[in-house]
PAPA-779662 format. One record per residue (C-alpha): residue number from 1; residue in one letter; x, y, z. Coordinates in pm, 1 decimal, padded with zeros to 6 digits. Layout:
# PAPA-779662
{NUM, a, {X, Y, Z}} ...
END
This chain:
# PAPA-779662
{1, x, {00000.0, 00000.0, 00000.0}} {2, x, {00281.6, 00229.4, 00089.6}} {3, x, {00460.7, 00154.6, -00239.3}} {4, x, {00143.1, 00231.0, -00436.3}} {5, x, {00107.0, 00566.3, -00265.7}} {6, x, {00468.0, 00662.8, -00350.9}} {7, x, {00416.8, 00569.9, -00716.5}} {8, x, {00103.3, 00782.5, -00738.2}} {9, x, {00286.3, 01082.6, -00591.8}} {10, x, {00574.9, 01043.9, -00845.0}} {11, x, {00329.7, 01035.6, -01137.3}} {12, x, {00157.5, 01349.8, -01012.5}} {13, x, {00491.4, 01534.4, -00982.4}} {14, x, {00601.1, 01429.6, -01329.6}} {15, x, {00265.9, 01533.9, -01478.1}} {16, x, {00275.2, 01874.1, -01312.7}} {17, x, {00637.4, 01931.3, -01424.7}} {18, x, {00553.6, 01848.2, -01783.9}} {19, x, {00260.4, 02084.1, -01776.9}} {20, x, {00470.1, 02365.1, -01635.7}} {21, x, {00733.5, 02303.1, -01904.0}} {22, x, {00466.7, 02308.2, -02170.4}} {23, x, {00332.3, 02634.6, -02034.6}} {24, x, {00678.8, 02786.3, -02034.4}} {25, x, {00749.0, 02671.9, -02388.9}} {26, x, {00418.1, 02782.9, -02532.3}} {27, x, {00393.4, 03113.0, -02350.6}} {28, x, {00749.8, 03239.0, -02419.7}} {29, x, {00745.8, 03537.6, -02658.6}} {30, x, {00868.8, 03468.0, -03014.7}} {31, x, {01218.9, 03597.0, -03089.1}} {32, x, {01218.4, 03891.4, -03333.9}} {33, x, {01395.1, 03813.6, -03669.6}} {34, x, {01736.5, 03973.2, -03724.4}} {35, x, {01684.1, 04270.4, -03955.1}} {36, x, {01866.1, 04256.9, -04291.0}} {37, x, {02102.4, 04542.1, -04367.7}} {38, x, {01960.0, 04798.2, -04606.5}} {39, x, {02110.8, 04790.2, -04955.7}} {40, x, {02155.3, 05132.7, -05111.6}} {41, x, {02051.9, 05161.0, -05474.2}} {42, x, {02340.6, 05224.2, -05714.4}} {43, x, {02347.8, 05589.8, -05811.3}} {44, x, {02233.7, 05651.5, -06166.6}} {45, x, {02515.9, 05799.5, -06371.0}} {46, x, {02391.1, 06008.2, -06660.2}} {47, x, {02571.2, 05943.4, -06989.9}} {48, x, {02785.2, 06232.4, -07110.6}} {49, x, {02635.9, 06480.8, -07350.9}} {50, x, {02694.1, 06326.9, -07697.6}} {51, x, {02866.5, 06646.8, -07812.8}} {52, x, {03110.5, 06656.5, -07522.0}} {53, x, {03475.6, 06558.6, -07522.7}} {54, x, {03386.1, 06293.6, -07263.2}} {55, x, {03153.7, 06133.1, -07519.2}} {56, x, {03423.0, 06144.7, -07789.0}} {57, x, {03658.3, 05967.2, -07550.7}} {58, x, {03399.3, 05699.1, -07479.8}} {59, x, {03304.7, 05644.6, -07845.1}} {60, x, {03419.7, 05305.2, -07979.3}} {61, x, {03689.3, 05317.1, -08246.3}} {62, x, {03689.5, 04994.5, -08448.4}} {63, x, {03930.5, 04916.1, -08735.6}} {64, x, {03761.1, 04826.1, -09062.1}} {65, x, {03879.5, 04681.2, -09392.0}} {66, x, {04017.7, 04935.9, -09637.9}} {67, x, {03930.3, 04862.4, -09999.2}} {68, x, {04057.3, 05018.3, -10321.6}} {69, x, {03745.6, 05116.0, -10516.0}} {70, x, {03899.1, 05316.3, -10799.5}} {71, x, {04240.7, 05367.4, -10958.1}} {72, x, {04298.6, 05717.9, -11094.4}} {73, x, {04574.4, 05858.2, -11315.4}} {74, x, {04887.0, 05947.1, -11119.9}} {75, x, {04904.0, 06294.9, -10971.9}} {76, x, {05236.5, 06466.6, -10923.4}} {77, x, {05406.3, 06141.1, -11015.6}} {78, x, {05230.2, 05958.6, -10730.3}} {79, x, {04997.7, 05660.1, -10783.6}} {80, x, {04648.0, 05776.5, -10686.6}} {81, x, {04345.4, 05574.3, -10578.9}} {82, x, {04012.2, 05602.2, -10403.1}} {83, x, {03968.9, 05376.1, -10101.6}} {84, x, {03667.5, 05295.2, -09887.9}} {85, x, {03641.6, 05217.0, -09517.9}} {86, x, {03365.1, 05195.2, -09257.9}} {87, x, {03293.3, 05402.9, -08949.6}} {88, x, {02987.2, 05369.9, -08725.5}} {89, x, {02825.1, 05144.6, -08984.7}} {90, x, {02878.5, 05399.1, -09265.2}} {91, x, {03078.1, 05341.3, -09582.7}} {92, x, {03309.9, 05636.7, -09642.5}} {93, x, {03589.4, 05724.1, -09882.7}} {94, x, {03930.1, 05886.2, -09906.0}} {95, x, {04163.4, 05995.4, -10183.3}} {96, x, {04487.0, 05799.8, -10141.6}} {97, x, {04827.3, 05887.4, -10284.1}} {98, x, {05144.3, 05696.2, -10219.7}} {99, x, {05500.8, 05767.6, -10328.4}} {100, x, {05636.9, 05610.4, -10643.9}} {101, x, {05961.3, 05524.0, -10465.7}} {102, x, {06010.5, 05192.4, -10288.5}} {103, x, {05843.8, 05176.5, -09949.7}} {104, x, {06073.6, 05182.4, -09647.4}} {105, x, {06077.4, 04891.2, -09405.0}} {106, x, {05738.8, 04890.4, -09233.7}} {107, x, {05569.2, 05095.2, -09505.6}} {108, x, {05531.0, 05463.3, -09589.1}} {109, x, {05461.5, 05705.9, -09305.3}} {110, x, {05107.9, 05842.2, -09341.5}} {111, x, {04947.6, 06186.4, -09337.1}} {112, x, {04569.3, 06203.6, -09304.6}} {113, x, {04434.7, 06534.1, -09432.4}} {114, x, {04114.7, 06657.8, -09265.7}} {115, x, {03994.6, 06911.4, -09520.8}} {116, x, {03821.4, 07239.6, -09459.0}} {117, x, {03458.7, 07318.9, -09521.9}} {118, x, {03334.4, 07241.9, -09871.1}} {119, x, {02959.5, 07222.6, -09922.4}} {120, x, {02885.1, 06850.3, -09870.1}} {121, x, {02656.3, 06836.8, -10172.2}} {122, x, {02929.2, 06959.6, -10406.4}} {123, x, {03227.2, 06783.8, -10248.1}} {124, x, {03394.0, 06514.8, -10459.3}} {125, x, {03651.9, 06261.2, -10346.6}} {126, x, {03865.3, 06292.1, -10659.0}} {127, x, {03853.9, 06672.7, -10680.8}} {128, x, {04188.0, 06852.3, -10691.3}} {129, x, {04143.5, 07060.1, -10376.1}} {130, x, {04472.1, 07051.2, -10181.0}} {131, x, {04637.6, 06870.6, -10470.0}} {132, x, {04952.2, 07085.6, -10468.6}} {133, x, {05012.0, 07017.1, -10099.5}} {134, x, {04933.8, 06648.3, -10140.1}} {135, x, {05179.4, 06614.4, -10428.9}} {136, x, {05452.6, 06781.2, -10223.6}} {137, x, {05404.2, 06553.3, -09924.4}} {138, x, {05383.9, 06247.3, -10146.3}} {139, x, {05702.8, 06341.1, -10330.0}} {140, x, {05872.8, 06375.8, -09991.5}} {141, x, {05796.5, 06011.6, -09912.1}} {142, x, {05464.3, 06030.7, -09729.4}} {143, x, {05150.5, 05840.6, -09819.0}} {144, x, {04858.0, 06078.7, -09784.3}} {145, x, {04485.7, 06027.0, -09750.6}} {146, x, {04238.5, 06310.8, -09796.4}} {147, x, {03949.1, 06202.7, -09578.4}} {148, x, {03588.7, 06230.1, -09695.9}} {149, x, {03357.2, 06296.9, -09405.5}} {150, x, {03019.7, 06134.1, -09354.1}} {151, x, {02754.4, 06288.4, -09576.4}} {152, x, {03018.9, 06449.0, -09799.3}} {153, x, {03023.0, 06342.4, -10163.5}} {154, x, {02960.7, 05968.3, -10189.4}} {155, x, {03017.4, 05894.5, -09820.1}} {156, x, {02710.1, 05760.2, -09642.6}} {157, x, {02541.5, 05934.8, -09353.9}} {158, x, {02448.0, 06294.0, -09284.5}} {159, x, {02691.7, 06585.3, -09270.6}} {160, x, {02748.1, 06763.7, -08940.8}} {161, x, {02873.5, 07105.1, -08832.5}} {162, x, {03237.5, 07004.8, -08815.8}} {163, x, {03359.0, 07262.8, -08566.0}} {164, x, {03066.4, 07199.5, -08327.8}} {165, x, {02982.9, 06829.3, -08357.5}} {166, x, {03187.4, 06510.7, -08335.4}} {167, x, {03079.8, 06309.4, -08641.6}} {168, x, {03373.9, 06410.7, -08860.0}} {169, x, {03613.1, 06341.9, -08574.6}} {170, x, {03481.2, 05986.0, -08555.2}} {171, x, {03555.7, 05953.0, -08927.2}} {172, x, {03915.7, 06061.9, -08868.3}} {173, x, {03959.0, 05828.0, -08571.9}} {174, x, {03805.7, 05538.0, -08763.6}} {175, x, {04026.8, 05582.6, -09069.4}} {176, x, {04335.2, 05610.9, -08849.6}} {177, x, {04250.8, 05286.3, -08670.4}} {178, x, {04188.0, 05115.6, -09006.6}} {179, x, {04534.0, 05192.5, -09147.2}} {180, x, {04645.7, 04852.7, -09016.4}} {181, x, {04443.4, 04712.0, -09307.4}} {182, x, {04589.7, 04936.2, -09580.2}} {183, x, {04874.8, 04772.0, -09766.3}} {184, x, {05203.9, 04959.3, -09802.7}} {185, x, {05162.5, 05211.1, -09520.3}} {186, x, {05308.0, 05222.5, -09170.3}} {187, x, {05007.2, 05235.7, -08938.5}} {188, x, {05238.7, 05328.9, -08650.3}} {189, x, {05371.6, 05642.6, -08817.9}} {190, x, {05073.0, 05874.6, -08860.3}} {191, x, {05031.9, 06252.7, -08876.5}} {192, x, {04705.7, 06447.5, -08878.2}} {193, x, {04681.9, 06766.3, -09081.6}} {194, x, {04365.8, 06972.6, -09034.8}} {195, x, {04293.2, 07276.2, -09251.5}} {196, x, {04028.9, 07531.8, -09151.5}} {197, x, {03728.5, 07333.7, -09021.1}} {198, x, {03955.4, 07030.0, -09033.7}} {199, x, {04160.7, 07194.1, -08759.1}} {200, x, {03863.1, 07156.3, -08524.0}} {201, x, {03820.1, 06794.6, -08635.7}} {202, x, {04186.5, 06717.9, -08566.1}} {203, x, {04202.2, 06902.5, -08233.8}} {204, x, {03896.5, 06717.2, -08104.6}} {205, x, {04054.4, 06386.2, -08206.1}} {206, x, {04385.5, 06484.2, -08046.2}} {207, x, {04232.7, 06530.0, -07699.9}} {208, x, {04021.3, 06213.5, -07721.2}} {209, x, {04293.9, 05984.8, -07584.0}} {210, x, {04218.0, 05678.7, -07799.3}} {211, x, {04584.4, 05569.8, -07790.8}} {212, x, {04621.9, 05580.8, -08167.7}} {213, x, {04980.1, 05596.0, -08303.3}} {214, x, {04971.2, 05962.7, -08403.9}} {215, x, {05319.2, 06116.0, -08402.3}} {216, x, {05244.7, 06470.0, -08520.6}} {217, x, {04946.1, 06706.0, -08526.3}} {218, x, {04927.8, 06999.7, -08767.8}} {219, x, {04666.5, 07272.6, -08796.7}} {220, x, {04655.5, 07521.3, -09082.7}} {221, x, {04423.5, 07823.1, -09067.9}} {222, x, {04236.2, 07615.9, -08813.5}} {223, x, {03907.2, 07664.6, -08632.2}} {224, x, {04088.9, 07580.3, -08311.0}} {225, x, {03959.1, 07830.3, -08057.0}} {226, x, {03687.2, 07751.6, -07807.5}} {227, x, {03333.0, 07691.8, -07927.4}} {228, x, {03251.2, 08025.1, -07766.1}} {229, x, {03506.4, 08179.3, -08005.7}} {230, x, {03343.4, 08020.2, -08307.6}} {231, x, {03010.2, 08173.9, -08211.8}} {232, x, {03102.7, 08512.8, -08069.6}} {233, x, {03441.4, 08597.0, -08217.3}} {234, x, {03396.1, 08480.4, -08575.1}} {235, x, {03254.2, 08763.5, -08785.3}} {236, x, {02948.7, 08659.3, -08981.8}} {237, x, {03104.2, 08811.7, -09292.8}} {238, x, {03370.4, 08538.6, -09283.4}} {239, x, {03130.1, 08244.1, -09258.0}} {240, x, {03000.2, 08040.4, -09553.4}} {241, x, {02637.4, 08141.7, -09602.5}} {242, x, {02495.9, 07792.4, -09549.0}} {243, x, {02666.4, 07759.3, -09210.1}} {244, x, {02503.0, 08068.6, -09060.9}} {245, x, {02156.5, 07911.4, -09009.3}} {246, x, {02316.0, 07588.0, -08884.1}} {247, x, {02503.0, 07773.5, -08610.8}} {248, x, {02189.8, 07971.8, -08521.5}} {249, x, {01994.1, 07646.6, -08487.6}} {250, x, {02269.0, 07502.8, -08270.2}} {251, x, {02242.1, 07795.3, -08028.0}} {252, x, {01865.4, 07766.2, -08021.1}} {253, x, {01895.6, 07398.2, -07929.1}} {254, x, {02169.2, 07428.6, -07666.9}} {255, x, {02167.4, 07782.7, -07537.4}} {256, x, {02451.3, 08031.7, -07542.3}} {257, x, {02787.1, 08009.1, -07367.3}} {258, x, {02647.2, 08252.8, -07112.3}} {259, x, {02326.2, 08060.1, -07045.1}} {260, x, {02484.4, 07711.0, -07060.1}} {261, x, {02851.3, 07757.7, -06964.1}} {262, x, {02913.3, 07397.7, -06859.3}} {263, x, {02781.3, 07264.5, -07191.0}} {264, x, {03000.9, 07496.6, -07396.5}} {265, x, {03305.0, 07421.6, -07182.6}} {266, x, {03256.5, 07045.7, -07215.1}} {267, x, {03237.5, 07046.8, -07596.3}} {268, x, {03539.9, 07275.5, -07650.0}} {269, x, {03849.1, 07068.5, -07726.0}} {270, x, {04079.8, 07357.8, -07639.4}} {271, x, {03986.7, 07307.6, -07273.0}} {272, x, {04138.1, 06957.5, -07282.3}} {273, x, {04471.6, 07010.2, -07457.4}} {274, x, {04664.7, 06873.8, -07159.7}} {275, x, {04565.0, 06526.8, -07289.4}} {276, x, {04749.8, 06571.0, -07621.8}} {277, x, {05035.6, 06322.8, -07653.3}} {278, x, {05196.0, 06432.2, -07982.6}} {279, x, {05376.9, 06755.8, -08071.6}} {280, x, {05165.8, 07019.2, -08245.6}} {281, x, {05240.8, 07260.5, -08529.5}} {282, x, {05008.5, 07561.3, -08566.1}} {283, x, {05002.3, 07764.3, -08889.8}} {284, x, {04805.9, 08077.8, -08977.5}} {285, x, {04832.5, 08356.9, -09230.2}} {286, x, {04801.6, 08711.9, -09101.2}} {287, x, {04575.4, 08807.9, -09393.5}} {288, x, {04330.0, 08520.4, -09350.1}} {289, x, {03982.5, 08658.6, -09418.4}} {290, x, {03800.4, 08329.1, -09356.5}} {291, x, {03911.0, 08212.7, -09009.4}} {292, x, {04038.0, 08462.5, -08751.1}} {293, x, {04405.6, 08422.4, -08665.5}} {294, x, {04305.4, 08483.1, -08304.1}} {295, x, {04186.3, 08119.8, -08292.6}} {296, x, {04538.1, 07991.0, -08357.1}} {297, x, {04683.4, 08239.2, -08108.9}} {298, x, {04443.0, 08105.2, -07848.3}} {299, x, {04552.6, 07747.5, -07915.6}} {300, x, {04915.2, 07853.1, -07890.3}} {301, x, {04848.2, 08006.6, -07546.8}} {302, x, {04657.5, 07699.3, -07426.5}} {303, x, {04930.7, 07459.1, -07536.6}} {304, x, {05192.7, 07675.9, -07369.3}} {305, x, {04995.7, 07676.1, -07043.1}} {306, x, {04962.8, 07296.9, -07060.7}} {307, x, {05333.9, 07246.1, -07143.8}} {308, x, {05252.5, 07063.0, -07468.5}} {309, x, {05543.7, 07069.0, -07717.6}} {310, x, {05444.0, 07282.4, -08013.7}} {311, x, {05549.2, 07546.0, -08265.8}} {312, x, {05341.5, 07835.8, -08392.3}} {313, x, {05410.2, 07985.6, -08736.1}} {314, x, {05243.2, 08296.7, -08873.7}} {315, x, {05279.8, 08400.8, -09237.1}} {316, x, {05288.0, 08772.2, -09308.4}} {317, x, {05026.3, 08850.4, -09571.7}} {318, x, {04931.9, 08482.9, -09598.2}} {319, x, {04570.6, 08405.4, -09688.8}} {320, x, {04345.8, 08120.4, -09583.3}} {321, x, {04464.3, 07880.9, -09854.9}} {322, x, {04836.6, 07976.6, -09854.4}} {323, x, {04787.0, 08053.5, -10220.6}} {324, x, {05068.6, 08308.3, -10243.6}} {325, x, {05397.3, 08155.8, -10350.9}} {326, x, {05579.1, 08286.1, -10045.0}} {327, x, {05338.1, 08172.6, -09773.8}} {328, x, {05266.8, 07842.3, -09946.0}} {329, x, {05635.4, 07755.8, -09979.7}} {330, x, {05704.5, 07859.3, -09620.5}} {331, x, {05414.2, 07649.5, -09492.3}} {332, x, {05536.9, 07341.7, -09678.4}} {333, x, {05897.7, 07393.7, -09568.9}} {334, x, {05798.7, 07432.5, -09204.2}} {335, x, {05565.5, 07135.4, -09212.6}} {336, x, {05810.7, 06900.7, -09384.0}} {337, x, {06073.9, 06994.8, -09125.7}} {338, x, {05826.7, 06932.0, -08845.0}} {339, x, {05734.3, 06592.4, -08989.8}} {340, x, {06096.8, 06491.8, -09037.8}} {341, x, {06172.0, 06556.2, -08671.7}} {342, x, {05862.4, 06390.9, -08527.7}} {343, x, {05768.1, 06106.6, -08760.8}} {344, x, {06010.8, 05856.0, -08613.8}} 
END
């Protein structure tokens, strides 16, 4: 009897303990979940304005095949051809002259000529503009290509305002990159020569930092001041008539340098000359009635401030085209000397 009583007491204790444990387990408050750390959204970076130097630097430069499309009679004793290449999906052209002498080891050094403004609808690849200069360079041992821009002559695409927009600069960069596919030339020995509007094309390319093998940069009567200069310090009387409404439309679309200073700063290549990696030759005639000589003086000052190796030649009485015998001969002499020193 005594043993039965003890057993009953043990069962009661065990039952009560289990119940208390159950109460404790079921009535304990639930543990709050550990909060996850907040993840900040990545800041949205706006793409650069497509007209800015930053956009030119970011633009892809892809070599393309270079194809001979036409063989012309020799000019100045130099075999002359028309070649095609592609840039940004567009088929474009260039007039190509190469020396008649045997090519040096590695091929002929190359000059790419970025021509000045010629109405795109009347421009022709095989025209004789610049022919005297081209013959002289070719006779001195340089292969030379006069670049057609997009929308000029037979080149596909639409023309742009060369001193304000980057399309023609992309054409220059693309042709330069494609020289590796042009037989007989040394794609690692390249000079850029920009005349008039072509000076703006070349200067924009020169600050773009695409690591192309350009050894010398030459401007002649160049539109090489700031974009503010081209709008406010370029007398209307000097401008081709069909460019006047284009520039007016550009201001309407983007504002003035006063109302949009950051925009105008960012598209002006002269503000980025510290990035130039090749020596520069600047040329301008004092009697130029097409492009103000002040533009070249401004580039000279900017290059000096940035410690970029350069020379600046002015030609007393020289016009825009160096058509006088004296200024033309001096320009060619100076430029050939500059090339000889730097195209190594």
